[in-house]
C-alpha positions in Angstrom: -43.3 -9.9 60.4 -43.8 -10.6 56.2 -41.5 -13.3 54.7 -40.9 -12.1 50.6 -40.0 -14.0 47.6 -36.8 -12.6 48.0 -35.8 -13.6 50.8 -37.0 -17.4 50.0 -34.6 -16.3 46.6 -31.4 -15.6 49.2 -32.0 -18.8 50.7 -32.3 -20.7 48.0 -28.9 -19.5 46.9 -27.2 -19.7 49.8 -28.3 -23.5 50.2 -27.0 -24.4 46.8 -23.5 -22.6 48.0 -23.2 -24.1 50.7 -24.4 -27.8 49.3 -21.1 -27.0 46.2 -18.7 -26.3 48.7 -19.6 -29.1 50.4 -19.4 -31.4 47.8 -16.0 -30.1 46.6 -14.9 -31.5 50.4 -16.5 -34.1 49.7 -17.4 -36.2 47.0 -20.5 -38.3 48.6 -21.9 -35.1 50.5 -24.6 -34.2 48.2 -25.9 -37.9 49.3 -27.1 -36.7 52.7 -27.3 -32.1 52.2 -29.6 -33.0 49.3 -31.8 -34.6 51.1 -31.6 -32.1 54.3 -32.2 -29.1 51.6 -35.0 -30.6 50.0 -36.4 -31.3 53.8 -35.6 -27.6 54.6 -37.3 -26.0 51.3 -40.1 -27.7 51.3 -40.6 -26.7 54.8 -39.9 -23.0 54.2 -41.9 -22.9 51.2 -44.7 -24.7 53.0 -44.7 -21.8 55.9 -44.4 -18.6 52.9 -47.6 -20.1 51.4 -49.5 -20.6 54.7 -48.4 -17.1 55.5 -49.3 -15.5 52.5 -52.2 -17.0 52.8 -53.4 -16.2 56.2 -51.4 -13.0 56.4 -49.7 -14.3 59.6 -47.3 -17.0 60.7 -49.2 -20.1 61.1 -48.1 -21.3 64.5 -51.6 -22.7 65.7 -52.3 -25.0 62.5 -52.5 -29.3 62.6 -50.9 -29.1 59.2 -48.0 -26.8 60.0 -47.3 -28.9 63.5 -47.3 -32.1 61.0 -44.4 -31.4 58.8 -42.4 -29.2 61.7 -42.7 -32.9 63.1 -42.1 -34.7 59.8 -38.9 -32.4 59.0 -37.8 -33.2 62.2 -37.5 -36.7 62.0 -35.7 -35.9 59.0 -33.2 -33.6 58.9 -32.1 -34.8 62.7 -31.0 -37.7 61.9 -29.2 -36.7 58.5 -27.0 -33.8 60.5 -26.6 -36.4 63.0 -24.7 -38.2 60.1 -23.2 -35.4 58.5 -21.5 -33.7 61.5 -20.8 -37.0 63.1 -18.1 -37.8 60.4 -20.6 -39.2 57.5 -20.8 -41.9 60.1 -22.9 -43.0 63.4 -19.9 -43.4 66.0 -19.9 -44.9 69.8 -23.1 -42.8 71.5 -25.2 -43.4 68.4 -28.1 -46.1 68.4 -26.6 -49.0 68.6 -28.4 -50.6 65.2 -26.9 -48.0 62.6 -23.7 -48.0 64.3 -23.8 -51.8 63.6 -25.3 -51.3 60.2 -23.0 -48.1 59.7 -24.7 -47.2 56.5 -23.3 -45.0 53.6 -23.9 -41.9 52.7 -25.2 -42.7 49.7 -27.5 -45.6 50.8 -28.8 -43.3 54.4 -29.4 -40.6 51.0 -31.8 -43.4 48.8 -33.1 -44.2 52.3 -34.1 -40.7 53.3 -35.7 -40.3 49.9 -39.4 -41.8 51.2 -39.2 -39.1 53.9 -38.6 -36.5 51.3 -41.9 -38.3 48.6 -43.9 -38.1 52.0 -42.9 -34.8 53.1 -43.6 -33.1 49.5 -47.2 -35.2 49.5 -48.0 -34.0 53.5 -47.3 -30.2 52.5 -48.4 -30.0 49.1 -51.8 -31.9 49.7 -52.4 -29.4 53.2 -51.3 -26.3 51.3 -54.0 -27.1 48.5 -57.2 -28.4 50.6 -56.9 -25.8 53.7 -58.8 -23.0 52.9 -57.7 -19.3 53.6 -57.9 -18.1 57.3 -57.8 -14.2 58.5 -55.1 -14.6 60.9 -55.1 -13.0 63.9 -52.9 -12.9 66.9 -55.8 -13.7 69.4 -59.4 -13.8 69.4 -62.2 -13.3 72.3 -62.4 -16.7 74.0 -65.6 -17.0 75.2 -65.8 -18.1 79.4 -66.8 -21.5 79.9 -69.8 -22.0 82.0 -69.3 -22.4 85.8 -70.8 -26.2 85.6 -68.3 -27.3 83.1 -65.4 -25.6 85.1 -66.9 -27.6 88.3 -66.8 -31.0 86.2 -63.4 -30.2 84.8 -62.0 -30.2 88.0 -63.6 -32.6 89.7 -63.1 -35.4 86.9 -59.6 -34.4 86.7 -58.9 -35.0 90.5 -60.8 -37.9 90.6 -58.9 -39.6 87.8 -55.7 -38.1 89.8 -56.6 -40.0 92.8 -57.7 -43.4 91.2 -54.4 -43.4 88.8 -52.6 -42.9 92.3 -54.6 -45.5 94.7 -53.6 -48.0 91.8 -49.9 -46.8 91.4 -48.5 -46.2 95.2 -51.5 -48.8 96.6 -52.1 -51.3 94.7 -48.7 -51.2 92.8 -50.9 -51.7 89.7 -50.7 -49.1 86.6 -51.3 -50.0 82.5 -49.4 -51.2 80.0 -47.1 -48.4 78.3 -44.3 -50.4 76.0 -42.8 -47.4 75.0 -41.8 -44.5 77.5 -41.2 -44.1 80.6 -44.0 -45.4 82.5 -43.0 -48.9 83.9 -45.0 -52.1 82.0 -47.7 -53.0 84.8 -48.2 -56.1 86.2 -51.6 -55.9 86.3 -54.3 -58.2 85.0 -55.0 -57.4 81.1 -58.4 -56.2 81.8 -56.6 -53.7 84.3 -54.2 -52.6 81.9 -57.2 -51.8 79.1 -59.2 -50.1 81.5 -56.8 -48.4 82.4 -54.9 -47.2 79.6 -57.8 -45.9 78.4 -58.9 -43.9 81.2 -55.3 -42.6 81.1 -55.9 -40.9 77.8 -59.4 -39.4 79.3 -57.0 -38.2 82.4 -54.4 -36.3 80.3 -57.4 -34.6 78.2 -59.2 -33.4 81.3 -55.4 -32.1 82.9 -55.1 -30.1 79.7 -58.5 -28.9 80.0 -57.9 -28.2 83.5 -54.8 -25.8 82.6 -56.6 -24.1 80.0 -59.2 -23.0 82.3 -56.1 -21.6 84.4 -54.2 -19.8 81.5 -57.5 -18.5 80.2 -57.8 -16.6 83.9 -54.1 -15.7 84.0 -55.7 -12.5 85.5 -56.5 -14.2 88.7 -53.7 -14.8 91.5 -54.7 -18.2 92.4 -55.2 -19.2 88.6 -51.4 -18.0 88.0 -49.6 -19.3 91.0 -51.1 -22.9 90.3 -49.8 -22.5 86.4 -46.8 -21.2 87.6 -46.4 -24.5 90.5 -47.5 -27.2 87.3 -44.7 -26.1 84.7 -42.0 -25.2 87.7 -43.2 -29.1 88.7 -42.8 -30.6 85.6 -39.5 -28.9 84.5 -38.2 -30.2 88.2 -39.1 -33.8 87.7 -37.6 -33.7 83.9 -34.4 -32.2 85.3 -33.8 -33.9 88.9 -35.9 -36.7 89.1 -35.2 -37.7 85.4 -39.4 -38.0 84.9 -41.3 -38.6 81.8 -39.8 -36.3 78.8 -42.7 -36.5 77.1 -44.4 -35.3 79.5 -42.4 -32.3 79.9 -42.5 -32.3 76.0 -46.4 -32.1 76.1 -46.5 -29.7 79.2 -44.1 -27.1 77.6 -45.5 -27.1 74.2 -49.5 -27.3 75.3 -48.7 -24.4 77.6 -47.0 -22.2 75.2 -49.4 -22.8 72.6 -52.7 -22.3 75.1 -50.6 -18.7 75.7 -50.4 -18.1 72.5 -54.0 -18.3 71.5 -55.2 -17.1 74.5 -53.3 -13.6 74.7 -51.1 -13.9 71.9 -47.2 -14.6 72.0 -44.8 -12.5 70.0 -43.4 -14.7 67.1 -40.5 -13.3 67.6 -40.4 -15.1 71.3 -41.4 -18.2 69.0 -38.8 -18.3 67.7 -36.7 -18.1 70.5 -38.7 -20.1 72.4 -39.4 -23.3 70.2 -35.4 -23.9 69.4 -34.5 -23.7 73.2 -37.4 -26.0 74.2 -36.0 -28.7 71.5 -32.6 -28.6 72.8 -33.8 -28.6 76.1 -35.7 -31.9 75.2 -32.5 -33.2 73.4 -30.3 -32.5 76.0 -32.1 -34.7 78.5 -32.7 -37.9 76.4 -28.8 -37.8 75.9 -27.6 -37.4 79.9 -30.6 -39.9 80.7 -28.9 -43.1 80.3 -25.8 -41.8 82.2 -25.6 -41.5 86.4 -25.2 -38.1 86.1 -24.0 -35.0 84.1 -20.2 -35.4 84.7 -20.3 -39.2 83.3 -21.9 -37.9 80.5 -19.0 -35.4 79.6 -16.9 -37.8 80.5 -17.9 -39.6 77.9 -17.7 -37.5 75.0 -14.6 -38.1 73.1 -14.5 -35.9 70.2 -17.0 -33.3 68.1 -18.2 -36.2 65.9 -18.9 -38.6 68.7 -21.1 -36.0 70.7 -22.9 -34.5 67.1 -23.7 -38.4 66.4 -25.2 -39.2 69.6 -28.5 -40.9 70.1 -32.1 -39.3 70.4 -35.6 -39.8 69.8 -35.1 -38.9 65.9 -32.5 -41.1 65.8 -33.4 -44.3 67.1 -37.1 -44.1 64.6 -34.7 -44.2 62.1 -32.5 -47.3 63.5 -36.0 -49.2 63.2 -36.8 -48.2 59.9 -33.6 -49.3 59.1 -33.5 -52.7 61.0 -36.4 -53.5 59.9 -35.4 -52.6 56.1 -32.5 -55.2 56.7 -34.5 -57.6 58.2 -37.1 -57.6 54.8 -33.5 -57.4 52.5 -32.6 -60.9 54.6 -35.7 -63.1 54.5 -38.0 -62.2 57.5 -41.6 -62.9 56.8 -43.9 -60.4 57.6 -47.6 -61.4 58.9 -50.3 -60.5 57.1 -51.9 -59.1 60.2 -49.4 -56.3 60.2 -50.9 -54.8 56.9 -53.8 -53.9 59.4 -51.4 -51.2 61.7 -53.6 -48.8 61.3 -56.8 -50.0 62.4 -55.5 -53.0 64.7 -56.0 -51.0 67.9 -59.5 -50.5 67.3 -60.4 -53.7 66.9 -62.6 -55.0 69.6 -60.4 -56.1 72.9 -58.3 -59.0 72.7 -60.1 -61.2 74.7 -62.6 -62.2 71.9 -59.9 -62.6 69.1 -58.7 -66.1 68.9 -55.5 -65.0 68.0 -53.1 -62.3 69.3 -53.7 -58.8 68.4 -50.3 -57.6 66.9 -49.3 -54.4 66.2 -46.0 -53.6 64.0 -44.1 -52.4 67.6 -44.6 -55.5 69.2 -43.9 -57.5 66.1 -40.6 -55.6 65.5 -39.6 -55.9 69.6 -40.4 -60.0 68.8 -37.7 -60.3 66.0 -35.1 -58.4 67.8 -35.6 -60.9 71.3 -36.9 -57.8 73.9 -40.3 -58.4 73.6 -41.3 -58.4 77.2 -37.9 -56.8 78.5 -39.7 -53.4 79.3 -37.8 -51.6 76.1 -39.7 -50.2 73.5 -39.2 -48.9 70.2 -41.9 -46.7 68.3 -43.0 -48.2 64.7 -42.7 -45.0 62.5 -44.7 -44.7 59.3 -41.9 -45.5 57.0 -41.1 -48.7 58.9 -45.2 -49.3 57.9 -44.3 -48.6 54.2 -41.3 -51.1 53.9 -43.9 -53.4 54.8 -46.3 -52.4 52.3 -46.2 -50.4 49.3 -42.6 -48.5 50.0 -42.8 -44.9 48.7 -46.5 -45.5 46.3 -47.7 -45.6 49.8 -45.8 -43.0 51.5 -47.2 -40.9 48.4 -50.8 -41.6 49.2 -50.7 -41.4 53.0 -49.1 -38.0 52.8 -51.9 -37.1 50.9 -54.5 -38.4 52.4 -52.9 -37.0 55.8 -53.2 -33.1 54.4 -56.7 -34.0 53.3 -57.4 -34.5 57.0 -55.6 -32.2 58.9 -57.3 -29.6 56.2 -60.4 -30.6 57.3 -60.1 -30.5 61.5 -58.6 -26.7 60.7 -61.6 -25.8 58.2 -63.8 -27.1 61.5 -61.6 -25.7 64.2 -62.2 -22.3 62.0 -66.0 -21.9 62.6 -65.6 -22.5 66.3 -62.1 -21.1 67.4 -64.0 -18.6 70.0 -64.7 -21.2 72.2 -62.4 -23.0 74.9 -63.1 -26.4 74.4 -63.2 -26.6 71.1 -59.5 -24.7 71.3 -58.0 -27.3 73.7 -59.4 -30.2 71.8 -57.8 -29.2 68.6 -54.4 -28.0 70.2 -54.2 -31.8 71.3 -55.1 -33.0 67.8 -52.2 -30.7 66.3 -49.8 -32.2 69.1 -50.9 -35.9 68.6 -50.2 -35.6 64.9 -46.6 -36.3 65.5 -47.9 -40.1 66.3 -49.0 -40.2 62.1 -45.1 -40.3 62.1 -43.8 -42.1 65.0 -46.1 -44.6 64.4 -48.4 -44.9 61.1 -51.1 -42.9 59.9 -53.8 -44.1 61.7 -52.5 -43.4 65.0 -54.9 -39.9 64.9 -57.9 -42.0 64.7 -57.2 -44.1 68.1 -56.2 -40.5 69.9 -59.8 -39.3 68.1 -61.5 -42.6 69.3 -60.1 -43.7 72.2 -59.2 -40.1 73.7 -60.8 -37.4 72.6 -64.5 -38.8 71.7 -64.6 -40.4 75.3 -63.4 -37.0 77.0 -66.2 -35.4 74.8 -69.0 -37.2 75.9 -67.8 -37.1 79.8 -68.2 -33.6 79.2 -71.1 -33.5 77.6 -72.8 -35.4 80.1 -71.3 -33.4 83.4 -70.6 -30.1 82.2 -72.4 -27.3 79.9 -73.7 -28.8 76.5 -73.3 -25.6 75.1 -69.8 -25.2 75.8 -69.0 -28.3 73.8 -71.9 -28.3 70.9 -69.7 -27.1 68.3 -67.4 -29.8 68.9 -69.3 -32.6 67.1 -70.7 -29.7 64.6 -69.7 -30.5 61.2 
C-alpha cells in the first residue's frame, strides 16, 4: 500500500471544495474549518514523508504517535463545535458552555495548536533518519533468567498493591483519572506512586513475553484472558478507560512488532478503538446506557458531547480567561516541566505546586477528587505564548527523533522494543501535561525498571537499552 503525490493533490482539492461550500452556507465557518483542514493536512504530509522515507507505514514510531495525539486533541474539539451547531451544547464541558466561545474566538485560539503541530512535525521529519521498513524483524528470545525475573517482580508488585488496597485501604495519590485518592500518609503516597509506575512497566513486559510466545497455548490463553478482563472491566464495571486504552494499544503495537499486522487492519482497528474509548467516556457519567440515550435531544447535542479531548480544551480556555481577568500566576509554575523531578516535598520549605494543582485551587475543587490535565497549550499561556510553543515543538521533535534513532540500533531485542513502545505511548503526556512529562516517565518509571531488570535479569537482554 503506497501513498502518491496524486493522492495528496486529490485530498487537497477535496478539502478546498468542502471549505468553500461550508463558507457559502455560513460566513464564519472558515474560522473553524481552516484549523481543521490545516491539522489534517499537516498530519497527511507528515505521514507521507515518513512513509516515503521508510518505504512503509510508520506505525511503530514515536513521532507518529506524538503527532497523532496532538492532531486528535486539535481536531476533535473543533469537530465537536462544528457539528454541534457552532456551539458547545448541554452535554459539553461546562466551562466551555459557560464561556460560549464564538467561531472566531475558537479559531484564533486553535492557532496555538497549529503552530505547535507544525513545529513538532517538521522538526521530527527533518531530524529523523531513514529507516528501512519491515513488517517484522526477528526478536531474540530473552533469557530464562530475565523471563523469571519479570514474572516474579510482576507478581510481587501485584500482591503488594492488592495488600495495600484491600487490606490496609491505602493506595497512591492520583489527582487525575479513575484511581481513588488515598488517605495514606504523604510518604506512602509517594512510594506507591513510584512503585505503581514500575508495576506498570513490568505488567507490559510480561505481556510482551506472552505475545512473543503466542504459539504456546498457555501464553495465548493468558493473553486472551488479560484482554477479556480489561474489556469487561471497562464496559461492565466502568473501570479505568486509561487502563483499557493502554492495554489495547500496547497489545496491538506489540503484536504488530512481533508478528506483523496488515496495514488495512490497522486502519480499521485504531478508529474502532477510538470510538470505544470515546463511547465509554460519554456513557460513564450516566447510570446506564438508557439514561445516556434519554439525555440526547438533538444531533447537535450529541455531536458536542464532552470527552477527554474537549476537557483539555476546557482547561486551556478557562486558564486563558482567568489570565485575562487578572489572575496572578505563581512564578514556580514557570518550572512546571521540571518540578516533578525535584527532590521530595518533605525537604522543601514551600509546597511543590504543579500547574494542575494550581488550577484546581483557582476553581475551588482542590482536594475534592476531581482532576483536570494541564496541557502544553495551557503552559504556554502562562509563559511566552506562540513562540514558546514553537520552541517546544522543535525540541520535542528533535528529542523523539533521537529516541527513534537509538531504538533502530537495538530493535531485535525484546526489552528495548517494550521500552520504546512505552515511550511512544507516553508522548501523549507531552501534550496533555507539558513537554517535561516525558522526562518524568523516563526518570521515575523507565530507568528504575531497567535498573531492576539489570540487577535481577540478564544484563545481555538489557545492555542495548543503555547504549548511546
